[in-house]
C-alpha positions, -999 to +999 in steps of 0.1 A: +060-093-170+053-091-133+034-062-118+065-046-102+083-044-136+052-030-152+050-003-125+086+008-132+080+009-169+049+031-164+069+054-140+095+058-167+068+066-193+053+092-170+087+109-167+093+108-204+058+121-213+060+150-188+095+160-197+100+192-216+130+209-234+143+244-226+115+260-246+088+242-226+079+219-255+074+182-246+103+160-254+077+135-268+050+154-288+015+147-274+005+130-307+033+104-300+024+099-264+007+065-267-018+055-240-006+026-220-028-005-221-023-030-192-036-064-199-037-090-171-059-113-150-083-097-125-072-089-090-035-089-099-029-053-085-033-030-116-053-003-097-029-004-067+002+003-088-015+033-104-021+047-069+016+041-060+029+056-093+008+088-088+020+091-052+056+085-060+056+108-091+038+136-072+009+138-097-029+134-095-049+103-103-084+099-115-096+063-117-127+049-134-141+015-139-157+021-173-182-007-171-201+014-146-207+041-172-232+047-199-225+065-231-241+096-217-219+098-187-187+090-206-194+112-236-218+138-223-254+147-232-261+160-267-276+194-273-284+216-304-264+247-311-269+272-339-238+279-360-232+298-393-215+281-422-209+298-456-234+324-446-261+300-436-273+292-401-274+255-393-282+234-363-254+212-351-250+187-323-226+193-295-221+176-262-219+186-225-187+179-207-180+142-201-182+132-164-148+117-168-132+148-182-150+169-156-135+147-129-100+154-143-105+192-140-120+187-105-089+167-094-067+195-108-086+221-088-088+199-056-051+189-055-035+219-072-016+194-095-017+201-132-003+168-142-018+134-136-029+099-147-064+091-161-068+055-154-097+036-171-102+000-158-119-028-176-118-009-209-124-040-230-155-050-211-177-020-220-212-023-235-218-025-272-230+012-273-199+024-255-173+004-274-168+029-302-163+057-277-135+037-259-118+031-292-120+068-300-106+075-265-076+053-270-069+066-305-077+103-301-075+109-263-110+124-264-145+118-251-169+131-276-155+165-287-135+171-255-099+162-251-081+150-220-062+180-206-025+185-215-002+170-189-025+140-182-014+105-192-038+079-202-035+044-188-062+018-195-065-017-182-084-048-193-087-086-188-077-112-214-106-131-229-099-163-210-108-145-178-139-126-190-164-137-216-176-102-222-143-087-234-139-071-268-109-076-289-092-044-300-086-040-337-052-035-353-057+002-358-063+007-321-035-016-310-011+003-332-018+035-312-012+021-277+016+006-256+004-028-245+019-043-213+009-079-204+010-087-167+011-121-150+008-128-113+040-136-094+041-145-058+076-132-049+067-097-062+034-097-044+051-107-012+072-076-013+040-056-017+024-075+012+054-068+034+054-031+026+017-027+032+017-048+064-007-075+053-019-099+080+010-122+090-013-152+088-019-145+051+018-140+043+029-171+063+003-192+047+013-182+012+049-189+021+039-224+029+013-228+001+025-207-028+004-227-053-027-212-037-017-176-044-036-172-077-061-197-091-088-194-117-105-227-126-137-237-144-156-269-136-192-281-136-200-259-106-188-228-124-157-206-120-137-210-089-110-184-082-086-168-057-067-136-066-042-112-051-071-088-045-089-115-025-059-121-003-055-084+004-091-078+012-092-109+034-061-096+052-079-063+060-108-082+074-086-104+095-068-074+110-102-058+119-113-092+133-082-093+156-090-058+170-127-064+174-125-101+184-148-111+156-152-148+146-137-159+114-147-193+099-146-210+066-178-193+055-163-158+060-130-168+044-149-183+014-165-149+007-130-136-002-113-167-015-138-180-041-121-213-044-135-239-020-103-260-017-082-229-009-108-214+014-111-247+033-073-251+036-067-215+048-096-218+073-078-248+088-045-229+089-062-199+105-074-221+134-039-235+138-023-201+136-045-187+164-039-218+184-001-215+180-003-180+193-021-192+225-003-225+230+032-210+227+024-178+246+039-155+221+032-124+240+047-140+271+079-148+252+082-112+240+077-099+275+106-120+288+085-145+307+099-181+310+093-202+279+108-236+291+073-252+288+071-248+250+107-255+241+103-292+235+072-287+214+089-261+193+120-283+187+098-313+176+074-292+155+071-296+118+083-270+093+048-254+088+044-249+126+079-235+130+075-210+102+041-200+117+057-195+151+084-173+135+056-153+118+038-148+151+070-136+168+076-111+140+040-099+141+044-091+178+077-074+173+064-053+144+035-041+165+060-027+189+083-013+162+053+004+146+042+019+180+077+033+186+079+047+151+044+063+153+052+079+187+086+091+173+069+107+143+045+126+165+073+136+189+093+150+160+063+170+147+056+183+182+092+194+185+089+216+154+057+231+169+075+238+201+102+257+183+076+276+163+057+285+195+090+299+210+096+320+179+060+334+180+064+343+217+096+363+209+081+380+178+048+389+194+055+397+230+023+417+234+000+387+223-015+363+248+006+331+249-025+308+251-041+326+222-009+323+202-006+285+208-043+281+199-037+300+167-007+278+160-028+246+165-055+259+142-029+267+115-015+232+118-049+216+115-057+238+085-025+227+067-034+192+075-069+195+059-053+211+028-028+182+025-057+157+029-077+174+002-046+174-021-039+137-013-003+147-010+005+126+021+014+089+025-009+071+049+017+070+076+024+107+072-013+115+074-018+094+105+012+110+122-002+145+115-037+136+127-022+123+160+000+154+163-030+177+157-050+159+184-021+161+209-015+198+202-052+205+208-050+187+241-020+208+252-038+240+241-068+232+263-046+227+293-028+261+288-040+287+313-048+321+296-034+339+327+002+325+322+029+348+309+051+339+280+078+322+300+054+301+321+033+292+291+063+280+272+074+259+303+040+244+305+041+233+268+076+221+272+066+199+301+040+183+279+066+178+252+090+162+277+063+138+287+059+129+251+096+123+248+095+099+277+067+080+260+088+077+229+118+064+250+095+039+267+082+026+234+117+023+219+129+004+250+099-019+250+105-028+213+142-034+220+136-056+250+110-076+230+136-081+202+162-094+227+136-118+242+127-130+207+164-137+200+167-155+233+139-178+222+152-183+187+187-192+200+172-217+224+150-234+198+168-232+164+204-239+155+223-221+127+236-249+105+218-265+076+187-268+098+187-231+108+163-219+081+139-204+107+166-180+119+173-170+083+137-162+078+135-143+111+166-122+104+157-116+068+122-104+077+136-081+103+160-066+077+132-060+051+101-052+072+088-016+069+086-012+107+116-033+118+141-020+092+138+017+103+139+007+140+171-013+135+186+015+115+182+039+144+187+015+173+216-009+176+210-046+181+242-066+184+226-100+178+208-088+147+240-075+132+258-108+142+232-130+126+228-108+096+265-113+088+265-149+096+233-160+079+227-135+051+259-117+041+285-144+045+269-176+034+294-200+020+290-216-014+279-249+003+252-231+023+239-212-008+237-245-028+219-261+001+194-233+002+188-236-036+184-273-033+158-269-006+140-243-027+140-267-056+124-294-035+097-270-023+091-257-058+083-292-069+057-294-042+043-259-045+050-242-078+045-204-077+051-198-114+022-191-137 
């Protein structure tokens, strides 16, 4: 199955394992709560989905790559203890707490969450001395003589033998005590992940054009050559940093992430073209409403790859503006709540100094932020918004004169807030104007009949994008609604068949199935 379906199955398992009846007893007794064993090729996204599951289920996560451990760190160090048996004192061997078990308790204390997932990666690649311990772990949910705490679900992951020569096959006894889920890479599922996590548009556009290069593992006389989903995601992060820092990116750098020479060479060539398209077409000029007559003829005559790349560049520029508007909006909403809280504090504590009250409020906000960070209870976007809010509140507090009375102090803070509201309005307007300019360009270049595939891609990505979709839900765009209905919602049978036919042709050229 694909990684998304595996994620949903694990989420359902978490719910079932943690559910209790009216007496507090688990619906599934702990002895029947089989550990989950994920088996799939490397770099397919097993670790990422565990992070997502823990976040979405509101539970803790402790992740370990077991190949980094020795028997002593996994089981604990042995020590001798005196015990009495049948009236005789005997020396027995016990063990200190496993580093892994200790990490579970540390996570419970740090996050305040009593339930969680213990994720052990590469479990079938352990050393010979540690292999019996791992089998015991899967069968008995213990390391040495210490059990995994109640409320913690065990998920292990490994690679099939065709991807790793050092793997160990599990015996029948062990397999009969786990739930095995086999995972295969699937581009369409990964594309949804890439969109939600805002991977670099050059990566997503390239894989749209070259789906056969998404996942490859080959062996030849030069050794193993491979490219994985992890490689694409890590490369995307570097490309985003390179864009901001103006760092050079060549085939050598790309090849450090894409360990398949053919794919690395092909993407390097595409990267050069992608950057060139951005400059040649003046994408930022288009989104700012500047004349684009000079590039119309080239765009009309361009090949499919170039047109799709151009659409990707337009979407990237728009998403930057949508994200800016959303980020400013989140900070503005948080500041509004703090403004209301400041007003209540002034009314409830008229004898206190207004500046001191606001400073105390800012410190309290930052303290709650640090607690949330420690508990890992915030999504990255929420965390970023709170960090920006805390910094902005601190700036307002430093400007607040201690000599001001309650009314003047509140007016001063309100003036700062009103300035923030105007910044939000400006960001929303800038994003809306850029969207209209982008539609102007698309209408000029691309028609909407059988050759209007570029507009379909453009509108579809706007509808699904993590930045564009919330913006369009809150801000009306008449042309987006018009083309959504025309191109996506009301396609006739002939149009649908035509799309399927085009997909079949492309599938013959670039198969994404594994």
